[in-house]
N, C-alpha and C positions, 0 to 999 in steps of 0.2 A: 515575527514569530506568531503573533495572534492570528494573522491571516493564514499562515500555513498549518496551524494547529488543527482546525477542523478537517483540512485535507488529509492530514496524517491519520486522524482518528478514523475517518471513514475508509481510508485505504487499508489500514491494518485490520479493521473489522472484516473487510472483504477477504483479506488474506487468511485470517483465522477461520472464517467460514470454509474456505477452500481446503486448508491444511487439515482441518478436523474431520471433514465429511466427504472429501473427494474420493477416497478409497471405498467408502461405503456406497457412494453413488455409482462407482464403477461396478461393484459387485451386484447391486440390485437393479440398476437401470440398464447397464450394458450387458452384463452376463446373466441377468434374470435369476439370480440366486434366490432360493426360497427362504433361506435363513443362514445363520452362521455355521450350521452343520453341513450345509450343502457344499460339495466339492467346488462348485462354481464360485462360491464366496471367496475362497482362497485364491482362485484364479483372478478374480476381480481385484483383490487387494494387490496381487503381484503386478497386474497391468496398470493399476493406479500408480505404483512405483515407477513403472516405465514412463508413464505420462509425465511425472515429475522430473525424470531424467531429461526428457525432451525440453521442458521449459528451462532447465539449467543450461543446456547446450545453447538454446536460443539466447538466453541472457548473456552468455559468454561472447557470442558473436555480435550481438547488438551493442554491447557496451563499448566496443571500439568505434561505433558509428555515432554515438550520442553527442560527443563534443562537436563533431562537424555539423550535425543536424541542428544543434543548439546555436552554433555560430551563424548558420544560414537562416535560421528563423529566430527563435528565442528559447530560453530554458523553460519558460512557462508553457509555450506552445508544445514543445517536445513532451513535457510531462503530462499535459492534458491529453494529447493524442495517445500516449502510451497507456494511460489509465483507461481510456476508452477502449483500446485494444484488449486490455485485460478484462474489462467488464463484459464486453461482447463475447469474448472467449468463454467465460464462465456461463453466461446466459445461453449460449448456443448448445450447451450440453443437453438441454431439454429436447432438442430435435434430433439428437444423434443417438444411434443405436448400434453403430459399428465400432468395434474397438480400435480399428486403424484410423478411422475418421476422428475419433475422440482425441487422438494425438495432436490433431491440427488445432484444437482449442488451446493447447499449451503454447502454441506460437504466440498468441496474443498475451497470455500470462507471462511468458518469458520476456516479451517486450516491456510489459508493465514493470516487472521485477527489476529489470536493468535500470529503468528510470527511477524507481522507488529507492534504490540503493544509492543514487547519486544526485539527482536533480533537486530534491528538497533541500539537501545540505548545501549544494552549490548556491541556490537562491538565498538561503539564510545567511551563509557565510559572507556574502557580499554586503549585507546590511549590519554586520557586527564589527566592532573594533577588535583588532587583533589581540589586544591584551586581555580581552574577556571572552575570547572565542571558546575556550574549553568549557567554561561554566555554562554558557548559553547552549552549547551543543548538548551538554548533559541534561539541561532542563528540557531541551527539545525532544530528547528521547523518552521523556515522560509520556509523550503522546503515542508511543509504541506500547508502553507498559499498560496504560489505561485501557486501551481496547482489549489487550490480553486478559486483564482482570475481568472486564465486562463479559468477554466470551466465556471465560472459565466459570464465572459465578451464575450467569443468567441464560446462556444459550440452551443448555440442557433442559432447564425448567420451561423455557418458552416453547421449545420443540415438543416436549411432552404435553404441554398444555394445549397446543394447537393440533397436533397429529396423534396424540396418544402414545402409549408405550410400544416400542419396537415396530413402528410403522415403516415399511420398506421404502415408501415414497418420500419420507421426510428428508433424508440426506440430499436428494436431488434439489429440493426446494431451498434448502439451506445454502447449497452451492450457488444456486441462482440468486439468492439474497446477497451472497458475496459479490456477484457480478453487479447487482444494483448498487451496492455500497461503493464499488469502484467508480461507477458512472456518476454517482453523487459527488464523490471526491473530485472527479474530472471537472464537473460543473463548478465546484468551489475554487478550483484553480483560477477561474476567471476573476475572482476577488483579490488575488495575490498580485502585489506590485513588486516587480524585481528591480533592484537598484541598477542592474545592467541595462534594463530597458529605459530607465529614467536618465541614464548617463550622468549620474551624480558624482562630482569629484570626491576622491577619497577623504580629503580634509573635512568635507561636510558630513560624511558618514561618521567620522570620529567626533565631530562637534555635536552630533545629535545626542550622544550619550554623556557629554561632558558635564551636564547639569546634575548627574547622579554621582555623589561621592562614594568612595569605598567605605563600608562600615563593617565592623568597628574600625576606628582609625588605625592606620598603618597595617591593615590586613589586605590581602588580595581577594577577599570575598566581596563581590559586587552585589548591589541590589538589582533584581531582575529589571531589565530595561524594556521600554516600549520601542526604542530604536527609531531610526529615521523613517522606516517604512510606515510605521503606525502613525507618525505625525502628519503624513501627507494625505 
């Protein structure tokens, strides 16, 4: 879990950059809107919604291929490549000025989203004892909430501090920052060791957490574990 935590944090920082600012980027960068009162602003917002629909369709299609790709390579490799696709997709918005070409960036994002929804959990579940799976998965989701809190509290202040109030180029650079966050997450995947790659017997996975008792006594609430992956 410790190895996957920074991957999740940077991944979700990238996603929040995209979700919060892609529509504005479409309005100002693609449709050249002069402000929120410009009719082109609304057109850009609508087209941003179309772009998100494209990545949802791509996610649906790619999700069926991920298990086969993971079996042929590894879950780590699939997730790393998927995050690279997402990061490059967001960074490429900088050089795009056509609304139709913009939709192609969402292919990369859709590939990344399909993997984000599955591969980290698959990697983590392989290193957890079944009796404690639910608790650890809940703790793991903290690393989605933490980036959301960071984005909500600080992104607006940072953007105003760097670009000033109502700067039309700011959304584009935030979306690109989201792409950079995804590439950082992809690099951090290299630090993750997957039990499936290590070919560790299940009994050893279970034994890795056996030193940690349930507390208080007779309760099903475990102490957070470092697990097998962190010991190696």
